[in-house]
Each structure stands twice: as C-alpha cells, then as structure tokens.
N, C-alpha and C positions, 0 to 999 in steps of 0.2 A: 553586708550580709542581711538577708531578710529575717523576719521574726521566726518563721518556721525553721529555717536553718539554724538559728541560734538555739531554738528549742531542742532540735535533734542533737546538736553538738553538746549542749549542757546536760541534757537528760540522759543521753546514752553513751557519750564518749569521754567527756572531760569533767574534772572536778571544778567547782566554782572557786572563785577567789576567797569567799568567806561564807560562813553559814547563813548569815542574814540575807545576803544576795541570793543564795540558793532558795531560801524560804520564800522570798518575794517572787522569784522567778517561777517556782513551782506553783504558787498560789495563782499567779497570772496565767500559767499554762492550764491549770484546772478551769479557771473561768473562761479562757479562750476555747477550751474543748467543749464546755457547756454550750457556748454560743454556736460553735460549729455543729454540735449534735442537734440543736434545734433546727438548723438548716438542712442537715443531712444525717438522719439517725442510722443510716446504713453504711457509714464510712468506718470500716474496720480499722484503718490506720489511726483515725482520730480516737476511736474507742480504746485502742491499745495504748496510745500516748496518754489518754485521760486516766486509764487504770494505773499506768506506771507512775504518773505524776501523783496520784492519790497514795500509792504505795510509798513513794518517797516522802510525801507529806506526813504520813503516819509516823515516820521516824522522828519527827519533831515533837511527838507527844509521848516520849518515853517516860515522862513523869505521870502520865495518866493512861493506864492500861486500857480502861474502858473506852476512852476516846480513840486510842490507837487502833483497837480492834474494830471499832465502828468504821473508821476510815478504811482499814484493810478490807472489811466486808464490802464496802462500796467499791473498792478497787477490784475485788473478785467479781462483783456483779458486772462491772464494765468490761473486764477481760473475757468473761464468759459470753457476754453479749457480742463482743468482737468475734469470738469463735463461732457463734451462731451465724453471723453474717459471712464469715470466711473461715470454714473449718480447717483450712490449710495454713492459717496465719501462725506460723511457728513461733514468732517472737511474742505473740499474745499468750500462747501456751507456756512458753518459758517464763514470762512475767507472772503468769498465774501460779506456776510452781514457786516463784519467789514470794508471792503473796501468801501462799499456804505455809511456806517456811517461816516467814515473819510472824504469822499468826501463831504457829506452833510455839515459837519462843516466848510468847506472851501468856501461855496457858500453864498454870502451875501443876495441873493434873497430868501426870506422865502418860496415862492411857489416852486421854484426849489429845495431847500434844502429838503422840505417836500417830494418831489418825491423820492429823494435818501433815506430818512428815511423810506419811505414806501417799497422801494425795499429791504432795509436791514431787515425790519420787516418780509417781506415775506420769505427771506432766513432763518431767525432764526426759523420761524414757520415750514418751510419745513424740516429743520434739526431736529427739535423736533419730527416731524412726522416719520422721518427715523429711529431714535434711541430711545431707552428707556432713558428717562431723567436721571435716576439714573446712567446710564452707563457713562454719560459725566460729572458727578460731581466729 
C-alpha cells in the first residue's frame, strides 16, 4: 500500500495501533502536506488532509490549551483555504466544523464557546446541504 493510501486509511477510517504511532504518523502527514503545498498550493485535497492532520495533532496538546488552540487555528486556516480553492469540498467544510467544535471545548468563556459551536453548526448544515445525507453515512 502506498503512503497516500496509508494516510487516508489511518486519518479517516481506522484507529492506529497506539497513540505514539498516531502522533508520529500525523506529524509525518503534516510535513508531507507542507511539501505538497509548496509544489501545488491549489490542491484542495492536500489542504483538507493537512487541516485534518493539524486538528488531530492538536488533541495531543490537551495539557497546553494555548498550543492546542494555536494548532486548531492553523487547521482552520488550511481548511478555509481548501474551501477557497474548491467551495464544494464538503469534507473540508465538515472538518472545519470539527475544528470549530474542538476550539469551543477549549474556551472557558461560555459565550465565546457558543460562538464557535454556532460556527461548527453552520458548517455541518452547509455540508448536509451540499451532499445527500445517505452518501456520507
């Protein structure tokens, strides 16, 4: 199986064997996406995978809220960039909703958190408007 297939399988479908393997894999995926971006900054698939890898990496910083939020904000940036390249990239929009949700859980102020949950909700509804719900189940 090639590296890209491994990336898709691990990142989107299956849980890794252990946390350390996942961390190493996600860090490698982040670096690979950076290189691919330098070669083709208009690859919405790569931007989506990069954003999702960053979002997953943020979960490893649960002991440092500031660092986790910084990584989530970088993920949001990549996912928004993917949507500029391809506004119909429903999986980028869905991942953006996940990023907003993750960000909301890290904010102690309920009003600020609510704003992020609302952004997430909007992303999820927009995604459902883009695709047939049964196609994503």
